[in-house]
C-alpha positions as MATLAB code, in Angstrom:
seq = 'MKNSRTPPSRTKGFVTTLPFRSQQTDDADADSDVSVWRSAENLCDLENPDTHCDTVAGLYYGSAEDEVVKFCPRHFYQLHSASDAPYRLDDVKAGEETTPHNPDQTHE';
ca = [
      68.837  -43.462   54.366;
      65.117  -42.988   53.759;
      62.742  -42.387   56.617;
      60.468  -45.449   56.754;
      57.926  -43.927   59.120;
      54.454  -43.349   57.745;
      53.579  -39.655   58.069;
      50.877  -38.993   60.706;
      48.556  -37.703   57.980;
      48.460  -41.191   56.452;
      48.230  -43.424   59.495;
      44.961  -45.293   59.898;
      42.846  -45.547   62.993;
      41.147  -43.779   65.845;
      42.135  -40.123   66.422;
      39.941  -38.711   69.217;
      36.464  -38.252   70.654;
      35.039  -34.734   70.299;
      33.241  -32.793   73.081;
      29.759  -33.129   71.591;
      27.223  -35.844   70.836;
      25.160  -36.745   67.790;
      21.437  -36.805   68.629;
      18.913  -38.413   66.289;
      16.118  -35.844   65.860;
      13.231  -38.337   65.877;
      14.432  -40.534   68.761;
      15.418  -38.957   72.087;
      17.149  -42.173   73.179;
      19.383  -42.357   70.098;
      22.496  -40.315   70.780;
      26.156  -41.192   70.559;
      29.607  -39.718   70.956;
      31.303  -38.134   67.949;
      34.710  -39.625   67.259;
      37.229  -39.108   64.485;
      39.202  -41.699   62.523;
      41.963  -41.234   59.954;
      42.267  -43.401   56.854;
      43.856  -43.164   53.410;
      40.879  -45.098   51.993;
      37.363  -43.682   51.819;
      35.370  -45.026   54.805;
      32.221  -42.965   54.151;
      28.981  -44.953   54.269;
      27.301  -42.409   51.972;
      29.855  -42.728   49.171;
      28.048  -42.732   45.813;
      28.416  -41.138   42.357;
      25.738  -38.488   43.036;
      27.248  -36.974   46.201;
      31.021  -36.848   46.214;
      32.902  -37.393   49.455;
      35.394  -35.005   51.058;
      38.474  -37.218   51.312;
      41.244  -34.593   51.143;
      42.231  -34.783   54.840;
      41.542  -38.489   55.293;
      39.318  -37.800   58.329;
      36.051  -39.618   59.006;
      33.417  -39.035   61.681;
      31.439  -41.660   63.528;
      31.025  -43.031   67.020;
      33.398  -45.058   69.157;
      30.195  -46.537   70.610;
      29.357  -47.919   67.121;
      32.536  -48.351   65.129;
      30.783  -49.633   62.017;
      29.318  -46.430   60.534;
      31.605  -43.582   59.450;
      31.104  -40.495   57.290;
      33.394  -38.087   55.440;
      33.228  -34.476   56.707;
      30.833  -33.408   53.925;
      28.265  -36.104   54.605;
      28.639  -35.918   58.399;
      27.856  -32.205   58.422;
      25.014  -32.604   55.893;
      23.441  -35.198   58.200;
      23.681  -32.744   61.101;
      23.112  -29.270   59.613;
      20.758  -29.494   56.618;
      17.317  -27.971   57.144;
      15.782  -31.458   57.285;
      18.782  -33.117   58.969;
      18.054  -36.398   60.771;
      20.669  -35.585   63.459;
      21.824  -32.581   65.482;
      24.999  -31.916   67.437;
      24.681  -31.347   71.196;
      27.534  -29.999   73.307;
      28.675  -32.138   76.211;
      27.549  -30.387   79.392;
      30.053  -29.269   82.014;
      30.843  -32.132   84.379;
      29.962  -34.872   81.870;
      32.673  -37.222   80.712;
      34.744  -35.771   77.884;
      37.697  -38.143   78.084;
      38.431  -39.469   74.605;
      37.573  -43.131   74.222;
      40.029  -45.124   72.140;
      38.345  -48.218   70.681;
      41.738  -49.501   69.513;
      42.879  -49.801   73.138;
      42.244  -53.119   74.838;
      41.400  -53.221   78.515;
      42.590  -56.150   80.595;
];
């Protein structure tokens, strides 16, 4: 009998929220959590023929506070670590909420 379960590496959806925030460098009010999603399809908003996406692990970074925009690891880190990067990563300070937010969970 074959195992019909989808391996965890191929399941789609929210994975976790990381303990740092993405801060837009030119707008002090524009910061958001950094969350991870898993998908077998490329969800990267910067996918184009000139800059190839890192899709090997099927992980994509974005925000649970804005579930629309997601980036592959390559483009996420370019947006946050290039010399002229429009974003930076800020650690969550001790005592601030670090509980992962699951946008797939409904609250009643």
